[in-house]
C-alpha positions in Angstrom: 157.2 141.5 -29.2 153.7 141.7 -30.7 151.6 144.1 -28.6 148.4 142.0 -28.7 149.8 138.8 -27.3 151.0 137.9 -23.8 153.7 135.5 -22.7 153.6 133.3 -19.7 156.7 132.2 -17.8 157.5 128.5 -18.0 160.0 126.4 -16.1 163.6 126.0 -17.1 162.8 122.3 -17.9 159.9 123.2 -20.3 161.9 122.8 -23.5 163.8 119.8 -22.1 160.6 117.8 -22.3 159.9 119.0 -25.8 163.0 118.1 -27.8 163.2 116.3 -31.1 166.0 114.0 -32.2 168.5 116.2 -34.2 170.6 114.9 -37.0 168.2 112.1 -38.0 167.8 112.9 -41.7 170.1 114.0 -44.5 168.9 115.5 -47.8 168.2 112.1 -49.4 165.8 111.1 -46.7 164.2 114.5 -46.8 163.7 114.2 -50.6 162.2 110.7 -50.0 159.9 112.3 -47.4 158.8 114.8 -49.9 158.0 112.2 -52.5 156.4 110.0 -49.9 153.9 112.7 -48.9 152.7 112.9 -52.5 153.1 109.6 -54.2 149.6 108.2 -53.4 148.3 111.0 -55.7 150.1 109.5 -58.6 148.2 106.3 -58.2 144.7 107.8 -57.9 142.7 111.0 -57.6 144.3 113.0 -60.4 142.2 111.3 -63.0 138.9 112.8 -61.7 140.2 116.0 -63.4 139.6 114.2 -66.8 135.9 114.3 -66.0 136.1 118.0 -65.0 138.1 119.3 -68.0 138.9 116.5 -70.4 142.6 115.7 -71.0 143.4 119.2 -72.3 141.8 120.8 -69.3 143.7 118.6 -66.9 146.9 119.2 -68.8 146.5 123.0 -68.5 145.6 122.6 -64.8 148.7 120.3 -64.2 151.0 122.8 -65.9 149.6 125.6 -63.8 149.8 123.6 -60.6 153.2 122.3 -61.5 154.4 125.9 -61.9 152.7 126.9 -58.6 154.4 124.1 -56.6 157.8 124.6 -58.3 157.8 128.4 -57.6 156.5 127.7 -54.1 159.2 125.0 -53.4 161.9 127.5 -54.3 160.4 130.0 -51.9 160.1 127.4 -49.1 163.6 126.2 -49.7 164.8 129.7 -48.8 162.6 130.0 -45.8 163.4 126.6 -44.4 167.2 127.2 -44.7 166.8 130.7 -43.1 164.3 129.6 -40.4 164.9 125.9 -39.6 162.1 125.2 -37.2 159.7 122.3 -36.8 156.8 124.7 -37.4 157.6 124.9 -41.1 155.1 127.1 -42.8 153.6 128.3 -39.5 157.1 129.4 -38.4 157.7 131.3 -41.6 154.3 133.1 -41.3 154.9 133.8 -37.6 158.0 135.7 -38.5 156.4 137.6 -41.4 152.8 138.1 -40.4 152.8 138.0 -36.6 151.2 135.6 -34.2 147.7 135.7 -35.7 149.0 135.2 -39.3 151.3 132.4 -38.1 148.6 130.6 -36.2 146.2 130.9 -39.2 148.8 129.4 -41.4 149.6 126.6 -38.9 145.9 125.7 -38.6 145.5 125.6 -42.4 148.5 123.3 -42.7 147.3 121.1 -39.8 143.9 120.7 -41.5 145.7 119.4 -44.5 147.9 117.0 -42.6 145.2 115.7 -40.2 142.5 115.2 -42.9 144.7 113.6 -45.5 145.7 110.5 -43.5 142.0 109.8 -42.7 141.2 110.1 -46.4 144.1 107.8 -47.4 143.1 105.3 -44.7 139.7 105.1 -46.5 141.4 104.6 -49.9 143.7 101.9 -48.4 140.6 100.1 -46.9 138.9 100.2 -50.3 142.0 98.9 -52.0 142.3 96.0 -49.6 138.6 95.1 -50.2 139.0 95.3 -53.9 142.0 93.0 -53.9 140.0 90.6 -51.7 142.7 90.5 -49.0 141.8 88.9 -45.6 138.2 88.4 -46.7 137.1 91.8 -45.3 133.7 93.2 -46.2 134.1 96.3 -44.0 137.2 98.5 -44.0 137.2 99.9 -40.5 139.6 97.2 -39.2 142.0 98.2 -41.9 141.8 101.9 -40.8 142.5 100.8 -37.2 145.5 98.6 -38.1 147.0 101.4 -40.3 146.8 104.0 -37.6 148.1 101.6 -34.8 151.0 100.2 -36.8 152.3 103.3 -38.4 151.9 105.6 -35.4 153.7 102.8 -33.4 156.7 103.0 -35.8 156.8 106.8 -35.4 156.7 106.4 -31.6 159.6 104.0 -31.8 161.9 106.7 -33.4 162.1 109.2 -36.1 165.2 107.7 -37.8 163.7 104.3 -38.0 160.4 105.8 -39.3 162.0 107.8 -42.0 164.1 104.9 -43.2 161.1 102.6 -43.4 159.2 105.3 -45.1 162.0 105.6 -47.6 161.9 101.9 -48.4 158.1 101.8 -48.9 158.3 104.9 -51.1 161.1 103.3 -53.1 158.9 100.3 -53.8 156.1 102.6 -54.9 158.5 104.6 -57.2 159.6 101.3 -58.8 156.0 100.4 -59.5 155.4 103.8 -61.1 158.5 103.4 -63.3 157.4 99.9 -64.4 154.0 101.3 -65.2 155.4 104.2 -67.2 157.7 102.0 -69.2 155.1 99.3 -69.8 152.5 101.8 -71.2 154.8 103.3 -73.8 154.1 100.7 -76.5 150.3 101.1 -76.2 150.3 104.9 -76.4 147.9 106.5 -78.9 147.4 110.3 -78.9 143.8 110.0 -80.1 142.9 108.2 -76.8 143.7 111.4 -74.9 140.8 113.3 -76.4 137.9 110.8 -76.2 136.0 112.5 -73.4 132.7 114.0 -74.4 132.8 115.2 -78.0 136.6 115.3 -78.1 138.7 118.3 -78.6 141.4 119.8 -76.5 139.1 121.6 -74.0 135.8 119.8 -74.2 134.4 121.7 -71.2 136.1 125.0 -72.0 138.1 127.2 -69.6 135.7 126.5 -66.7 136.6 122.8 -67.0 140.3 123.5 -66.8 139.6 125.6 -63.7 137.6 122.8 -62.1 140.5 120.4 -62.9 142.9 122.5 -60.8 141.8 120.7 -57.7 142.7 117.3 -59.1 146.0 118.5 -60.7 147.0 119.4 -57.1 147.0 115.7 -56.3 150.2 115.2 -58.3 152.0 117.5 -55.8 150.0 117.8 -52.6 152.1 117.5 -49.5 155.6 118.2 -50.9 155.5 121.5 -48.9 155.7 119.4 -45.7 159.4 118.8 -46.0 160.3 121.8 -43.8 158.6 120.4 -40.8 161.5 118.0 -40.5 164.0 121.0 -40.1 164.8 120.4 -36.5 165.6 116.8 -37.2 167.8 117.4 -40.2 171.6 117.0 -40.1 172.3 120.3 -41.7 169.1 122.1 -42.4 170.7 125.1 -44.1 172.0 122.8 -46.8 169.8 119.8 -46.6 166.4 121.5 -46.6 166.8 123.2 -50.1 168.3 120.0 -51.6 165.7 117.8 -50.1 162.6 119.7 -51.1 163.8 120.7 -54.6 165.0 117.1 -55.3 161.5 115.8 -54.3 159.9 118.3 -56.6 162.0 117.2 -59.6 160.9 113.6 -59.1 157.3 114.6 -58.8 157.3 116.7 -61.9 158.7 113.8 -63.9 156.1 111.3 -62.7 153.3 113.8 -63.1 154.2 114.4 -66.8 154.7 110.7 -67.6 151.5 109.5 -65.9 149.3 112.3 -67.3 150.4 111.4 -70.8 150.8 107.6 -70.7 147.9 106.4 -68.6 145.1 108.2 -70.6 147.1 107.7 -73.8 147.1 104.0 -73.3 143.6 103.4 -72.0 141.7 106.5 -73.0 140.6 109.4 -70.9 137.0 108.3 -70.9 137.9 104.9 -69.4 139.9 106.5 -66.5 137.8 109.7 -65.7 135.8 108.0 -62.9 138.2 105.2 -62.0 139.1 104.6 -58.3 142.3 102.7 -59.5 143.3 104.4 -62.7 146.7 102.9 -63.2 145.7 99.2 -62.9 142.6 100.0 -65.0 144.9 101.6 -67.6 147.1 98.6 -67.7 144.1 96.2 -68.0 142.7 98.3 -70.9 146.1 98.2 -72.7 147.1 94.5 -72.0 144.0 92.7 -70.8 142.6 91.8 -67.3 145.2 89.2 -66.5 148.3 91.2 -67.6 151.4 91.1 -65.4 151.7 94.9 -65.5 148.1 95.3 -64.2 148.8 92.8 -61.3 152.1 94.5 -60.4 150.6 98.0 -60.3 147.5 96.7 -58.6 149.3 95.2 -55.6 152.3 97.5 -55.4 149.9 100.5 -55.7 149.0 99.8 -52.1 152.6 100.7 -51.2 152.0 104.2 -52.6 149.0 104.7 -50.4 150.8 103.4 -47.4 153.8 105.6 -48.0 151.7 108.8 -48.1 149.7 107.7 -45.1 152.9 107.0 -43.1 154.6 110.2 -44.0 151.6 112.4 -43.3 151.5 111.1 -39.8 155.0 112.5 -39.4 153.8 115.8 -40.8 150.8 116.3 -38.6 152.7 115.4 -35.5 155.5 117.9 -36.1 153.0 120.7 -37.0 150.9 120.0 -33.9 154.1 119.7 -31.8 155.3 123.2 -32.9 152.0 124.9 -32.4 151.6 123.3 -29.0 155.2 124.0 -27.9 154.7 127.7 -28.5 151.3 127.7 -26.6 149.0 128.3 -29.6 147.4 124.9 -28.8 147.3 123.1 -25.5 150.9 122.7 -24.3 150.6 119.1 -23.1 150.4 118.0 -26.8 154.0 118.9 -27.4 155.6 116.7 -24.7 158.2 114.3 -26.1 159.1 110.8 -25.0 162.4 109.4 -23.9 163.0 108.5 -27.6 162.4 112.2 -28.4 159.2 111.6 -30.4 156.1 113.8 -29.8 153.9 110.9 -28.6 150.8 112.8 -27.8 151.0 114.8 -31.0 151.1 111.5 -32.8 148.3 109.7 -31.0 145.6 112.4 -30.5 145.2 113.3 -34.2 145.5 109.6 -35.1 142.5 108.8 -32.9 140.5 111.7 -34.6 141.7 110.5 -38.0 140.5 106.9 -37.4 137.1 108.2 -36.2 136.7 110.4 -39.2 137.6 107.6 -41.6 135.3 105.1 -39.8 132.4 107.4 -39.5 132.4 109.1 -42.9 134.1 106.5 -45.1 134.3 109.3 -47.6 137.8 109.7 -48.8 137.0 112.1 -51.5 135.3 114.5 -49.2 138.1 114.3 -46.6 140.8 114.9 -49.2 138.9 117.9 -50.6 138.9 119.4 -47.1 142.7 118.8 -47.0 143.2 120.4 -50.4 141.3 123.5 -49.3 143.4 123.8 -46.2 146.6 123.3 -48.2 145.7 126.0 -50.8 144.9 128.5 -48.1 148.3 127.8 -46.4 150.0 128.3 -49.8 148.6 131.8 -50.1 149.8 132.7 -46.6 153.3 131.1 -47.0 153.9 132.9 -50.2 152.8 136.2 -48.7 155.2 135.5 -45.9 158.1 135.0 -48.3 157.4 138.3 -50.0 157.0 140.2 -46.7 160.3 138.9 -45.4 162.1 139.8 -48.6 160.8 143.3 -48.4 160.9 143.9 -44.6 164.1 141.9 -43.7 166.5 142.0 -46.7 169.4 141.5 -44.3 168.1 138.1 -43.0 170.7 135.4 -43.4 169.6 133.3 -46.4 171.9 130.3 -47.0 169.7 129.6 -50.1 168.0 132.3 -52.1 165.0 131.7 -54.3 165.7 132.1 -58.1 163.8 135.1 -59.2 163.0 136.3 -55.7 159.6 137.7 -55.0 158.7 137.4 -58.7 158.9 133.6 -58.3 156.8 133.5 -55.1 154.5 136.1 -56.6 153.6 133.7 -59.4 153.0 131.0 -56.8 150.8 133.3 -54.8 148.6 134.2 -57.8 148.2 130.5 -58.7 147.5 129.6 -55.1 144.6 132.1 -55.0 143.2 130.5 -58.2 143.5 127.1 -56.5 141.5 128.4 -53.4 138.8 129.7 -55.7 138.7 126.5 -57.7 138.4 124.3 -54.6 135.5 126.4 -53.4 133.6 125.9 -56.7 134.3 122.2 -56.9 133.3 121.3 -53.4 131.5 124.1 -51.5 130.9 121.7 -48.5 134.6 121.0 -48.1 135.4 124.6 -48.3 132.8 125.5 -45.8 134.0 122.8 -43.3 137.6 124.1 -43.6 136.5 127.7 -43.2 134.5 126.7 -40.1 137.5 124.9 -38.5 139.7 128.0 -39.2 137.1 130.3 -37.6 136.8 128.2 -34.5 140.6 127.9 -34.2 141.0 131.7 -34.6 138.4 132.3 -31.9 140.3 130.0 -29.6 143.5 132.0 -30.3 141.8 135.4 -29.8 140.1 134.6 -26.5 142.6 132.2 -24.9 145.9 131.2 -26.4 147.2 134.7 -27.4 147.3 135.4 -23.6 149.3 132.2 -22.9 152.2 132.0 -25.5 155.7 130.7 -24.6 158.4 133.2 -25.3 161.2 130.6 -25.3 159.7 128.5 -28.2 162.0 128.8 -31.2 159.4 130.5 -33.5 158.7 133.1 -30.8 162.4 133.7 -30.1 163.1 134.2 -33.8 160.3 136.8 -33.9 161.5 138.5 -30.8 165.0 138.9 -32.1 163.7 140.3 -35.4 161.5 142.8 -33.5 164.3 143.9 -31.3 166.6 144.4 -34.4 163.9 146.5 -36.1 163.4 148.7 -33.0 167.1 149.3 -32.8 167.2 150.5 -36.4 164.3 152.8 -35.8 
């Protein structure tokens, strides 16, 4: 046991009121969950990197971030199979870095998952207004409906939620495939380099560094698959298959979209677009083209898929932190349908308020990106520490390349943290402020009230006892 924390006794029924539905997802649904987290970033957001670094700068950034996420996914596949707990990255860091490191990682992940739905709600509202649906001139009713409807589905049951999420994601994937195929005939390599004075790196290396933040949008969220570990059918087998399968799909779409969208419409035309795929189709085939209409309307499914799945992610992360006593315990209680109803509703209320008050999706997503990048650093350190300190830990799946692979991800994650700070200092400052307040709460209160019987704490206690016996 860690010496600087204290555990409170809880009743024998404590965990009975905090149970998730096991066996709800196989590896295919998990892969769909991974794609669902990310897919909205294929429809919009990545293109702002064209303004930062030109096409060449964004290409370099995408290759680097693709490498970071691929290496990280291999590391997380190992950790998720070895430590299948709902805490995901927080659980891994708790085992490797102790209570403080675990909580810091969990808070960083929670910032990502709580901010991203608010940002995507703003994007969905803007999309609905742009399409002229329902005659709306203000988007806050859209935000409210999104949170109520999709939190409601999650409250009904995890199996139903994951299956519906899979269907919505499938529709969005078909739309992306149609877009990619439709843009091939209009591709012209010269259009890739029409930003500023042309050239591969019109804004130099600094531009490529600035584009890292937007290249992340092609992959942001895939690391959330492990939070479903306690609801998987066979986590030791399904977790690696699910998260690696999702990453393969995301890499294919990232490459295709990065080449064919600017290659068909021109990087200059897309660098500041809020809806780059429909705009690319219109530039290639005209305003009334069938391709533009399909992508325009079905693109909404991509935003909805990510919104829907991120609600799942924040609820499981909050559930795990609360169950172990790091955050107020009442947040982890589950309903008769074994869904963490309070962990679904409370962040949803906060997300709606953030969306309605700020109506600034770009700012909110930058806060999410900074939280994500910080968590990547801590999770990769956790993988390396566990490989060195616990070589005998049962690992049903082992990362190809071991610590070299996660070391590469660690270096690139540090670069992403630095890039995020320079691109949006306010977002970085807000994220840092939230982390500092959370750590103060941990230090002065929650470290004295942890729950020893929570799975993440039990794993850590067993590991500590084994080390003491060896010594």
